Structures are given as C-alpha cells and as structure tokens.
Backbone as a chain_set.jsonl record, in Angstrom:
{"seq": "MMRIRNLTGGLLAALMIFATSQASAQVKFSGPAPKMAIVDVQAIMRESVAAKSAREQMDAIARKEQATLAEEEKKLRAEDQALQQQRAILTPEVFAQRQQKLQTDVRNLQSKSRALRQTLDQGFRRTMDQIQLVLFDELRKLSGELDLNVILPRSQIVIATDDFDITKPALERLNKRLPSIELNLKKGADAGKAK", "coords": {"N": [[120.294, 95.749, 46.48], [120.695, 93.238, 46.96], [121.246, 92.912, 49.386], [118.464, 93.326, 50.582], [117.343, 91.142, 49.785], [118.665, 89.093, 51.002], [118.129, 89.887, 53.54], [115.006, 89.622, 53.625], [115.051, 86.873, 52.721], [116.087, 85.552, 55.333], [114.537, 86.677, 57.21], [112.149, 85.545, 56.203], [112.918, 82.688, 56.708], [113.229, 82.503, 59.483], [110.506, 83.065, 60.123], [109.467, 80.704, 59.196], [110.579, 78.905, 60.874], [109.564, 79.589, 63.258], [106.831, 79.153, 62.868], [106.84, 76.591, 62.654], [107.719, 75.639, 64.867], [105.87, 76.371, 66.687], [103.727, 74.859, 65.693], [104.602, 72.346, 66.214], [104.88, 72.683, 69.052], [101.99, 72.648, 69.38], [100.971, 70.254, 68.55], [102.429, 68.673, 70.594], [101.267, 69.305, 73.079], [98.392, 67.915, 74.439], [95.814, 68.877, 75.922], [92.825, 68.354, 78.202], [89.716, 69.425, 77.118], [88.447, 72.753, 77.768], [86.339, 73.066, 80.606], [84.433, 75.304, 81.786], [83.93, 77.641, 84.822], [82.26, 80.246, 86.473], [83.201, 82.226, 89.289], [81.654, 84.904, 91.48], [83.815, 85.843, 93.706], [83.752, 88.108, 95.133], [81.303, 88.887, 95.825], [80.344, 86.573, 97.435], [82.248, 86.637, 99.175], [81.242, 88.674, 100.726], [78.743, 88.612, 101.126], [78.336, 86.021, 102.493], [77.079, 84.214, 105.508], [79.144, 83.591, 107.296], [80.832, 85.795, 106.939], [79.292, 87.858, 107.243], [78.715, 87.487, 109.973], [81.296, 87.848, 111.292], [81.66, 90.217, 110.662], [79.988, 91.775, 112.146], [80.821, 91.026, 114.733], [82.905, 92.205, 114.873], [82.332, 95.188, 114.599], [80.66, 95.299, 117.09], [82.837, 94.757, 118.855], [84.335, 96.923, 118.577], [82.461, 99.138, 119.161], [82.215, 98.798, 121.596], [84.88, 98.853, 122.763], [85.175, 101.707, 121.792], [83.784, 103.19, 123.327], [84.805, 102.917, 125.485], [87.383, 103.727, 125.199], [86.504, 106.53, 124.819], [85.367, 107.261, 127.258], [87.758, 107.452, 128.889], [89.08, 109.292, 127.403], [87.586, 111.337, 128.013], [87.961, 111.671, 130.807], [90.605, 112.732, 130.927], [90.459, 115.156, 129.517], [88.972, 116.28, 131.419], [90.738, 116.353, 133.894], [92.59, 117.894, 132.422], [91.385, 120.21, 132.237], [91.121, 120.863, 135.323], [94.034, 121.02, 135.865], [94.331, 123.225, 134.469], [93.136, 125.337, 135.752], [94.011, 125.003, 137.901], [96.85, 126.245, 137.905], [97.592, 128.766, 138.502], [98.16, 128.58, 141.25], [100.104, 126.507, 141.527], [103.463, 125.797, 141.654], [105.535, 126.524, 139.005], [107.216, 124.191, 138.414], [105.818, 122.147, 139.381], [103.59, 122.254, 138.053], [104.409, 121.947, 135.169], [105.518, 119.173, 135.493], [103.206, 117.643, 135.94], [101.663, 118.568, 133.721], [103.076, 117.142, 132.078], [102.933, 114.454, 132.532], [100.192, 114.252, 131.916], [100.101, 114.718, 129.336], [101.74, 112.545, 128.337], [99.767, 110.39, 129.254], [97.752, 111.158, 127.387], [98.968, 110.536, 124.957], [99.443, 107.505, 125.362], [96.653, 106.858, 125.171], [96.118, 107.789, 122.706], [98.029, 105.682, 121.433], [96.521, 103.559, 122.418], [94.283, 103.326, 121.071], [95.224, 103.063, 118.481], [96.095, 101.016, 118.176], [94.069, 99.3, 118.998], [92.543, 99.447, 116.642], [94.171, 98.658, 114.818], [94.364, 95.701, 115.617], [91.791, 95.088, 115.294], [91.436, 95.403, 112.31], [93.613, 93.322, 111.565], [92.447, 91.078, 112.671], [90.188, 90.957, 111.544], [90.754, 90.356, 108.888], [92.321, 88.262, 109.041], [90.369, 86.385, 109.778], [88.549, 86.822, 107.383], [90.049, 85.433, 105.705], [90.239, 82.753, 106.55], [87.777, 82.151, 106.209], [87.702, 82.672, 103.44], [89.058, 80.16, 102.376], [87.991, 77.967, 103.208], [85.703, 78.476, 101.606], [87.01, 78.532, 98.953], [87.878, 75.579, 99.245], [85.475, 74.412, 98.972], [84.648, 75.181, 96.191], [86.714, 73.664, 95.218], [85.52, 70.719, 95.612], [83.176, 71.578, 94.442], [83.797, 71.752, 91.901], [84.705, 69.25, 91.011], [82.131, 67.673, 91.189], [80.712, 69.113, 89.003], [82.079, 68.275, 86.817], [84.124, 70.115, 86.176], [87.135, 71.912, 84.885], [88.395, 74.197, 85.204], [87.848, 77.433, 87.102], [86.786, 80.366, 87.114], [87.226, 83.755, 88.572], [85.021, 86.117, 88.79], [85.692, 89.011, 88.423], [87.663, 88.901, 86.536], [86.565, 88.66, 84.142], [85.302, 89.666, 81.248], [82.883, 89.325, 79.53], [80.443, 87.28, 79.717], [77.961, 84.432, 79.862], [74.992, 84.015, 82.105], [74.837, 81.162, 82.284], [77.162, 80.321, 83.032], [77.999, 80.958, 85.564], [78.631, 80.07, 88.884], [78.393, 81.055, 91.274], [76.093, 81.1, 93.181], [75.231, 78.486, 94.18], [78.066, 78.069, 94.958], [77.866, 79.651, 97.34], [75.807, 78.788, 98.701], [76.6, 76.387, 99.712], [78.903, 77.493, 101.503], [77.579, 78.65, 103.124], [76.38, 76.651, 104.514], [78.342, 74.934, 105.314], [80.109, 76.564, 106.98], [78.257, 78.158, 109.01], [78.755, 80.305, 110.988], [81.422, 82.078, 112.247], [84.129, 82.603, 114.445], [85.379, 85.854, 115.185], [88.868, 86.227, 114.525], [90.861, 87.229, 116.369], [93.275, 86.338, 117.567], [96.868, 85.827, 117.296], [98.353, 83.135, 115.807], [98.417, 79.486, 115.285], [96.192, 78.226, 116.012], [94.026, 79.939, 116.526], [90.831, 81.632, 116.195], [88.614, 79.961, 115.471], [85.992, 77.822, 113.99], [82.502, 78.198, 114.677]], "CA": [[119.25, 94.789, 46.28], [121.002, 91.611, 47.544], [121.025, 92.828, 51.174], [116.972, 93.258, 50.624], [116.957, 89.703, 49.525], [119.419, 88.146, 52.326], [117.174, 90.298, 54.559], [113.825, 89.078, 53.262], [115.259, 85.219, 53.355], [116.252, 85.381, 56.708], [113.351, 86.912, 57.954], [111.316, 84.365, 55.798], [113.342, 81.401, 57.45], [112.864, 83.081, 60.996], [108.874, 82.933, 60.247], [108.984, 79.463, 58.892], [111.144, 78.109, 62.128], [108.582, 80.167, 64.212], [105.402, 78.779, 62.538], [107.265, 75.001, 62.656], [108.016, 75.404, 66.446], [104.459, 76.629, 67.106], [102.714, 73.634, 65.327], [105.123, 71.094, 67.195], [104.51, 72.898, 70.149], [100.49, 72.474, 69.71], [100.964, 69.0, 68.422], [102.821, 67.952, 71.607], [100.057, 69.364, 74.368], [96.925, 67.747, 74.157], [95.291, 68.831, 77.236], [91.381, 68.438, 78.007], [88.842, 70.729, 76.547], [88.133, 73.353, 79.071], [85.097, 73.174, 81.001], [84.806, 76.178, 82.812], [82.759, 78.173, 85.402], [82.686, 81.729, 86.955], [82.143, 82.562, 90.674], [81.98, 85.924, 92.167], [84.339, 85.655, 95.067], [83.775, 89.119, 96.209], [79.779, 88.956, 96.281], [80.483, 85.428, 98.351], [82.944, 87.055, 100.773], [79.942, 90.024, 101.158], [77.105, 87.997, 101.633], [78.325, 84.759, 103.338], [76.853, 84.405, 106.776], [79.978, 83.841, 108.409], [81.668, 86.877, 106.654], [78.445, 89.004, 108.247], [79.103, 87.415, 111.37], [82.489, 88.665, 111.495], [81.493, 92.059, 110.567], [78.793, 91.991, 113.434], [81.58, 90.914, 116.089], [83.867, 93.309, 114.775], [81.519, 96.303, 115.008], [80.471, 95.182, 118.337], [83.861, 95.263, 119.717], [84.708, 98.375, 118.305], [81.623, 99.957, 119.752], [82.341, 98.691, 123.122], [86.255, 99.51, 123.224], [85.271, 103.162, 121.256], [82.854, 103.626, 124.689], [85.541, 103.002, 127.221], [88.197, 104.925, 125.195], [85.801, 107.931, 125.049], [85.406, 107.762, 128.867], [89.156, 107.645, 129.427], [89.456, 110.669, 126.892], [86.48, 112.501, 128.546], [88.379, 111.813, 132.004], [92.001, 113.306, 130.631], [90.015, 116.461, 129.261], [88.73, 116.94, 133.06], [92.051, 116.437, 134.195], [93.322, 119.162, 131.654], [91.078, 121.469, 132.794], [91.302, 121.241, 136.542], [95.498, 121.373, 135.832], [94.747, 124.419, 134.101], [92.53, 126.057, 136.849], [95.263, 125.039, 139.236], [98.249, 126.416, 137.187], [97.971, 130.035, 139.124], [98.405, 128.24, 142.428], [101.25, 125.6, 141.565], [104.78, 126.104, 141.07], [106.124, 126.31, 137.596], [107.799, 122.988, 138.148], [104.74, 120.893, 139.496], [102.621, 122.28, 136.764], [104.98, 121.526, 134.378], [105.467, 117.41, 135.776], [101.551, 117.103, 135.899], [101.359, 118.781, 132.589], [103.813, 116.401, 130.991], [102.132, 113.169, 132.772], [98.852, 114.401, 131.115], [100.448, 114.417, 127.956], [101.979, 111.192, 128.395], [98.327, 109.718, 129.081], [96.996, 111.219, 126.062], [99.666, 109.837, 123.905], [99.17, 106.304, 125.795], [95.359, 106.829, 124.779], [96.076, 107.614, 121.277], [98.57, 104.464, 120.704], [95.898, 102.28, 122.428], [93.104, 103.484, 119.887], [95.594, 102.912, 117.173], [96.617, 99.408, 118.676], [92.78, 98.68, 118.84], [92.078, 99.551, 115.054], [95.165, 97.339, 113.932], [94.194, 94.397, 116.089], [90.693, 94.559, 114.769], [91.606, 94.771, 111.244], [94.301, 92.139, 111.456], [91.664, 90.113, 113.05], [89.013, 90.885, 110.353], [91.67, 89.788, 107.76], [92.552, 86.585, 109.139], [88.782, 85.816, 109.629], [87.991, 86.739, 105.999], [91.135, 84.366, 104.796], [89.779, 81.631, 106.823], [86.573, 81.849, 105.279], [88.111, 82.228, 101.761], [90.123, 78.985, 102.39], [86.611, 77.329, 103.18], [85.194, 78.839, 100.124], [87.923, 77.788, 97.859], [87.871, 73.993, 99.284], [83.975, 74.148, 98.76], [84.618, 75.082, 94.918], [87.153, 72.282, 94.678], [84.599, 70.315, 95.684], [82.063, 71.533, 93.313], [84.153, 71.478, 90.414], [84.513, 67.623, 90.892], [80.709, 67.223, 91.069], [80.216, 69.418, 88.123], [83.435, 67.815, 86.138], [84.999, 71.365, 85.717], [88.705, 71.978, 84.824], [88.539, 75.578, 85.486], [86.942, 78.223, 87.73], [87.574, 81.999, 87.113], [86.701, 85.049, 89.292], [83.814, 86.932, 87.829], [86.533, 90.159, 88.633], [88.829, 88.699, 85.598], [85.914, 88.037, 83.128], [84.549, 90.951, 80.66], [81.768, 89.188, 79.069], [80.248, 85.7, 79.988], [76.735, 84.493, 80.316], [74.881, 83.589, 83.531], [74.856, 79.716, 82.48], [78.999, 79.868, 83.47], [78.225, 81.297, 87.014], [77.986, 79.203, 89.793], [78.332, 81.766, 92.639], [74.752, 81.166, 94.316], [75.742, 77.172, 94.88], [79.116, 78.201, 96.006], [77.275, 80.64, 98.65], [74.991, 78.063, 99.745], [77.808, 75.245, 100.036], [80.011, 77.991, 102.135], [76.676, 78.982, 104.314], [75.717, 75.457, 105.026], [79.53, 74.144, 106.124], [80.343, 77.762, 108.02], [77.345, 79.463, 109.421], [79.297, 81.221, 111.489], [82.757, 82.102, 112.992], [84.643, 83.696, 115.688], [86.554, 86.713, 115.172], [89.974, 85.736, 114.851], [91.761, 88.589, 117.318], [94.443, 86.28, 118.125], [97.845, 85.515, 116.642], [98.912, 81.9, 116.049], [97.439, 78.775, 114.382], [95.047, 77.613, 116.769], [93.173, 81.309, 116.626], [89.708, 81.647, 115.091], [87.709, 78.638, 115.466], [84.553, 78.179, 113.4], [81.423, 78.188, 115.572]], "C": [[119.364, 93.376, 46.89], [121.106, 91.882, 48.859], [119.415, 93.028, 51.358], [116.487, 91.89, 50.911], [117.655, 88.833, 50.694], [118.203, 88.745, 53.353], [115.875, 89.345, 54.499], [113.919, 87.56, 53.351], [115.49, 85.002, 54.403], [115.17, 85.592, 57.651], [112.078, 85.826, 57.509], [111.506, 82.996, 56.555], [113.166, 81.175, 58.687], [111.292, 82.528, 61.03], [108.829, 81.557, 60.324], [109.665, 78.702, 60.302], [110.377, 78.468, 63.037], [107.564, 79.143, 63.984], [105.832, 76.986, 63.059], [107.523, 74.76, 64.405], [106.403, 75.403, 67.179], [103.599, 75.248, 66.865], [103.472, 72.668, 66.195], [104.68, 71.409, 68.454], [102.594, 72.392, 70.734], [100.622, 71.24, 69.42], [100.942, 68.252, 69.901], [101.953, 68.001, 73.116], [99.138, 69.071, 73.766], [96.129, 67.531, 75.599], [93.872, 68.489, 76.978], [90.956, 69.575, 77.441], [88.468, 71.2, 78.074], [86.823, 73.412, 78.854], [84.768, 73.878, 82.228], [83.621, 76.795, 83.502], [83.373, 79.301, 85.923], [82.296, 81.92, 88.114], [82.765, 84.001, 90.936], [82.333, 85.831, 93.511], [84.226, 87.003, 95.967], [82.224, 89.124, 96.55], [79.671, 87.719, 97.27], [80.629, 85.838, 99.764], [82.116, 88.388, 101.361], [79.343, 89.675, 101.665], [77.221, 86.69, 102.103], [77.673, 85.184, 104.785], [77.908, 84.392, 107.649], [80.878, 85.256, 108.186], [80.667, 87.982, 107.57], [78.769, 88.672, 109.784], [80.316, 87.909, 111.955], [82.279, 89.967, 111.506], [80.656, 92.448, 112.039], [79.67, 91.85, 114.44], [82.324, 92.055, 116.058], [83.064, 94.58, 115.281], [81.138, 96.022, 116.59], [81.561, 95.355, 119.4], [84.119, 96.367, 119.764], [83.961, 99.328, 119.084], [82.024, 99.849, 121.303], [83.778, 99.508, 123.615], [86.039, 101.223, 122.549], [84.665, 103.7, 122.668], [83.878, 104.009, 125.596], [86.724, 103.765, 126.661], [87.522, 106.528, 125.352], [85.391, 108.142, 126.4], [86.884, 108.1, 129.245], [89.672, 109.085, 128.563], [88.796, 111.787, 127.651], [87.255, 112.868, 130.169], [89.869, 112.589, 131.722], [91.306, 114.789, 130.492], [89.64, 116.906, 130.836], [89.798, 117.206, 133.706], [92.781, 117.619, 133.718], [92.913, 120.398, 132.205], [91.032, 121.909, 134.072], [92.923, 121.478, 136.642], [95.426, 122.994, 135.381], [94.299, 125.608, 135.154], [93.469, 126.142, 138.063], [96.621, 125.532, 138.773], [98.514, 127.849, 138.004], [98.602, 129.608, 140.492], [99.68, 127.046, 142.504], [102.429, 126.2, 140.789], [104.738, 125.939, 139.718], [106.479, 124.778, 137.396], [107.069, 121.99, 138.282], [103.989, 121.082, 138.163], [103.29, 121.726, 135.465], [105.375, 119.632, 134.479], [104.111, 116.959, 135.307], [101.145, 117.31, 134.578], [102.112, 117.711, 131.425], [103.209, 114.909, 131.072], [100.66, 113.128, 131.921], [99.141, 113.988, 129.855], [100.845, 113.229, 127.556], [101.019, 110.151, 128.08], [97.623, 109.889, 127.847], [97.576, 110.817, 125.074], [99.391, 108.185, 124.071], [97.576, 106.315, 125.237], [95.272, 106.582, 123.451], [96.81, 106.237, 120.785], [97.636, 103.571, 121.171], [94.855, 102.295, 121.494], [93.94, 102.914, 118.676], [95.738, 101.083, 117.231], [95.251, 98.489, 118.386], [92.275, 98.3, 117.635], [93.094, 98.278, 114.461], [94.781, 96.004, 114.289], [92.836, 94.165, 115.259], [90.529, 94.693, 113.414], [92.283, 93.596, 110.67], [93.375, 90.94, 111.304], [90.519, 89.849, 112.249], [89.753, 90.125, 109.079], [92.026, 88.553, 108.104], [91.255, 85.774, 109.052], [88.613, 85.563, 108.084], [89.029, 85.656, 104.946], [90.408, 83.201, 105.113], [88.574, 81.302, 106.115], [86.511, 81.408, 103.708], [88.724, 80.818, 101.776], [88.894, 77.968, 102.386], [86.168, 77.351, 102.006], [85.849, 78.041, 99.039], [87.898, 75.905, 97.745], [86.379, 73.572, 98.734], [83.872, 73.997, 97.095], [85.692, 74.13, 94.417], [86.342, 71.496, 94.665], [83.592, 70.227, 94.429], [82.372, 71.433, 92.055], [84.531, 70.092, 89.92], [83.33, 67.418, 90.462], [80.323, 67.683, 89.657], [81.126, 68.845, 86.673], [83.81, 68.93, 85.216], [86.62, 71.456, 85.785], [89.152, 73.306, 85.279], [87.672, 76.61, 85.894], [87.737, 79.333, 87.466], [86.669, 82.881, 87.851], [85.888, 85.671, 88.294], [84.675, 88.335, 87.608], [87.355, 90.106, 87.126], [88.053, 88.319, 84.498], [85.257, 89.548, 82.602], [83.115, 90.283, 80.217], [81.536, 87.596, 79.306], [78.593, 85.567, 80.193], [76.303, 83.668, 81.45], [75.028, 81.743, 83.29], [76.461, 79.366, 83.225], [78.545, 80.045, 84.975], [77.351, 80.402, 87.894], [78.252, 79.874, 91.159], [77.336, 81.386, 93.771], [75.177, 79.437, 94.578], [76.876, 77.106, 95.486], [78.662, 78.773, 97.306], [76.753, 79.823, 99.541], [76.024, 76.882, 100.221], [78.458, 75.982, 101.263], [78.906, 78.136, 103.438], [76.48, 77.726, 105.156], [77.028, 74.717, 105.787], [79.993, 75.113, 106.953], [79.22, 78.871, 108.152], [77.488, 80.526, 110.312], [80.842, 80.995, 112.136], [83.369, 82.881, 113.818], [85.571, 84.52, 115.216], [87.935, 86.473, 115.564], [91.059, 87.093, 115.229], [93.521, 87.905, 117.903], [95.459, 86.02, 116.92], [98.081, 83.916, 116.88], [97.863, 81.018, 115.172], [96.363, 78.16, 115.033], [93.975, 78.459, 116.879], [92.246, 80.748, 115.38], [89.078, 80.433, 114.493], [86.63, 78.899, 114.779], [83.582, 77.449, 114.436], [80.799, 76.541, 115.321]], "O": [[118.462, 92.604, 47.217], [121.039, 90.888, 49.582], [119.078, 92.839, 52.527], [115.684, 91.483, 51.75], [117.037, 87.902, 51.209], [117.422, 87.954, 53.881], [115.76, 88.399, 55.278], [113.041, 86.94, 53.951], [115.014, 83.91, 54.711], [114.913, 84.904, 58.638], [111.24, 85.39, 58.298], [110.571, 82.301, 56.952], [112.974, 80.055, 59.162], [110.921, 81.685, 61.846], [108.28, 81.033, 61.293], [108.976, 77.768, 60.711], [110.342, 77.63, 63.938], [107.4, 78.276, 64.843], [105.077, 76.326, 63.771], [107.465, 73.66, 64.954], [105.954, 74.597, 67.994], [102.93, 74.697, 67.739], [102.751, 72.129, 67.035], [104.084, 70.53, 69.075], [102.133, 72.017, 71.812], [100.237, 70.696, 70.455], [100.041, 67.555, 70.367], [101.931, 67.138, 73.993], [98.807, 69.625, 72.718], [95.891, 66.484, 76.202], [93.513, 68.311, 75.814], [91.648, 70.578, 77.269], [88.273, 70.547, 79.099], [86.175, 73.625, 77.83], [84.766, 73.409, 83.366], [82.484, 76.642, 83.055], [84.588, 79.499, 85.937], [81.081, 81.851, 88.298], [83.938, 84.312, 90.73], [81.503, 85.749, 94.415], [84.502, 87.061, 97.165], [81.963, 89.413, 97.717], [78.741, 87.876, 98.061], [79.991, 85.711, 100.809], [82.456, 88.975, 102.388], [79.081, 90.131, 102.779], [76.152, 86.082, 102.161], [77.738, 86.351, 105.171], [77.829, 85.031, 108.698], [81.525, 85.747, 109.111], [81.128, 88.769, 108.397], [79.032, 89.527, 110.629], [80.313, 88.372, 113.096], [82.726, 90.745, 112.35], [80.895, 93.403, 112.778], [79.4, 92.647, 115.339], [82.429, 92.827, 117.011], [83.236, 94.923, 116.45], [81.554, 96.936, 117.304], [81.402, 95.89, 120.497], [84.187, 96.973, 120.833], [84.542, 100.251, 119.655], [82.101, 100.825, 122.05], [83.875, 100.403, 124.454], [86.916, 101.998, 122.931], [85.174, 104.738, 123.091], [83.935, 105.025, 126.289], [87.244, 104.526, 127.477], [88.059, 107.471, 125.933], [85.045, 109.284, 126.699], [87.086, 109.092, 129.944], [90.529, 109.835, 129.031], [89.29, 112.89, 127.883], [87.197, 113.987, 130.678], [90.198, 113.165, 132.759], [91.603, 115.609, 131.362], [90.13, 117.935, 131.302], [89.907, 118.345, 134.16], [93.5, 118.284, 134.464], [93.607, 121.352, 132.556], [90.921, 123.119, 134.268], [93.217, 122.203, 137.592], [96.213, 123.849, 135.788], [94.976, 126.618, 135.349], [93.628, 127.029, 138.901], [97.573, 125.1, 139.423], [99.705, 128.108, 138.177], [99.564, 130.269, 140.882], [100.138, 126.769, 143.613], [102.443, 126.835, 139.734], [103.884, 125.191, 139.241], [106.111, 124.169, 136.392], [107.275, 120.963, 137.636], [103.822, 120.183, 137.339], [102.593, 121.025, 134.731], [105.461, 118.972, 133.444], [103.917, 116.085, 134.462], [100.369, 116.494, 134.081], [101.781, 117.551, 130.25], [102.998, 114.223, 130.072], [100.171, 112.122, 131.406], [98.566, 113.054, 129.296], [100.411, 112.766, 126.502], [101.097, 109.309, 127.186], [96.991, 108.988, 127.295], [96.865, 110.642, 124.085], [99.139, 107.548, 123.049], [97.446, 105.23, 124.67], [94.677, 105.64, 122.927], [96.308, 105.649, 119.827], [97.641, 102.544, 120.493], [94.491, 101.198, 121.072], [93.296, 102.269, 117.848], [95.479, 100.231, 116.381], [95.211, 97.402, 117.808], [91.711, 97.23, 117.404], [92.772, 97.264, 113.841], [94.82, 95.131, 113.422], [92.741, 93.14, 114.585], [89.495, 94.164, 113.004], [91.895, 92.956, 109.693], [93.341, 90.106, 110.4], [89.934, 88.767, 112.219], [89.123, 89.317, 108.397], [91.989, 87.711, 107.207], [91.105, 84.737, 108.406], [88.547, 84.446, 107.572], [88.793, 85.256, 103.806], [89.913, 82.555, 104.189], [88.423, 80.25, 105.494], [85.902, 80.573, 103.04], [88.796, 80.438, 100.608], [88.878, 77.135, 101.48], [86.188, 76.34, 101.303], [85.35, 77.12, 98.391], [87.898, 75.177, 96.752], [86.188, 72.512, 98.139], [83.255, 73.061, 96.586], [85.623, 73.774, 93.24], [86.086, 71.224, 93.492], [83.295, 69.276, 93.705], [81.585, 71.122, 91.161], [84.657, 69.787, 88.734], [83.244, 66.962, 89.322], [79.666, 66.884, 88.989], [80.684, 69.092, 85.551], [83.854, 68.895, 83.986], [87.231, 71.045, 86.771], [90.293, 73.449, 85.72], [86.7, 76.82, 85.168], [88.965, 79.398, 87.524], [85.447, 82.759, 87.757], [86.141, 85.688, 87.09], [84.387, 88.895, 86.55], [87.661, 91.17, 86.588], [88.658, 87.604, 83.699], [84.81, 90.395, 83.376], [82.139, 90.879, 80.674], [82.43, 86.783, 79.074], [77.977, 86.529, 80.652], [77.004, 82.732, 81.834], [75.355, 81.099, 84.287], [76.76, 78.329, 83.818], [78.807, 79.055, 85.659], [76.166, 80.072, 87.86], [78.318, 79.144, 92.148], [77.612, 81.35, 94.97], [75.569, 79.403, 95.744], [77.025, 76.331, 96.43], [79.135, 78.31, 98.344], [76.952, 79.851, 100.755], [76.002, 76.651, 101.43], [78.649, 75.22, 102.21], [79.242, 77.814, 104.578], [76.425, 77.788, 106.384], [76.813, 73.989, 106.757], [80.439, 74.584, 107.971], [79.183, 80.001, 107.665], [76.691, 81.45, 110.474], [81.3, 79.896, 112.445], [82.988, 84.051, 113.834], [86.622, 84.03, 114.805], [88.255, 86.488, 116.752], [91.809, 87.709, 114.472], [94.489, 88.502, 118.374], [95.062, 85.988, 115.755], [98.007, 83.455, 118.019], [96.876, 81.436, 114.565], [95.596, 77.502, 114.33], [92.922, 77.97, 117.29], [92.429, 80.058, 114.377], [89.061, 80.054, 113.322], [86.166, 80.039, 114.805], [83.818, 76.347, 114.932], [79.82, 76.149, 115.955]]}, "num_chains": 1, "name": "protein.A"}
C-alpha cells in the first residue's frame, strides 16, 4: 500500500512539474497570431507557362534525338543483315571481328540513348527547380503584401476553405515574372537563363 502511495505521489509530482514547465514555456513564447494561406505548388508547377515551355522544349529535343537514334538503329540492323548474308563467304575470324564491332556499335547506341534520357531528365529537373525558386520568391513577396506569416502547401492540408488559397494570384505573378525559360541542359551556375 505504501509503495502505491509513493508511486502515486511521485507520478503526481512529475505531472505537476510537467504542467508547470508547460505553463511557463507557454508564457515565455508570445509570437504573433498566425495569418496563413495555402498554395497548391504542384498545380502551379504543372500550369505555369514557364513549366509548359520547358516541357515543350524537352519533348521537341526528345523527338528530334529519337529520330536520329532510330536512323542509327536502322543502319545497324541493315549492317547486321548484310553481315549475316556474308557469313558463308567470310572466314570465321573476319566474321567474328565484324560481329564484335557491330555489337560494340549497338552498345554505344544504347549508351547514347540512356545518356540522352538522363541529360533531358536532369535538365528538366534543374529547370523546374529554377521555376520553383522564382515561385517561392513571389510567394515571399505576396506574403508581405498580404501580411501573412505562414504559407502552407496544399499537399499538407487535410481540410481548408478556399478563402485561404492564394494559388491563383501566385500563378499569375509567376507567369508575369517568368513567361518562358530555356531548358537547362548545361551543368553549372550560368546554365538555364530565363528568356
């Protein structure tokens, strides 16, 4: 019985200390009342004219390069067919050398295709990052104009009224400031300048 009282007394003392520390912590902090808004960053990054311009540029480059790669692939297939037809008249050593060269050319073409995809993907990501930096700068300015101290991404909000949403003005400001952008395919600090 005495152990239960000691345990209960100790628990009660710990709760009182916790409550006192919480109360004093609440008294010490006196920040401003939250004035918040919500922004749909994904929608802006999807709908902005700069992002659409970057996607169109990437698609155009991809189509052009894919056509070039398709031509090279067609050429390699024709070479393979010709080599197979010449197999009977070539010595095994010459056939093996030509076949090995052809396989090397095929691997090089595959490597070139992967490098192209990687370059386009990285360039697109860098370009979208640049657009997002401009968006965040515009959101910072907008927060000052609207006297906001918190802007939350819509993806983190479960329920909110549309009165809090500043997506439309943020998109308009981004489109005005950054109507287009060059796809950033270069590495380095000076790559991907806005048009």
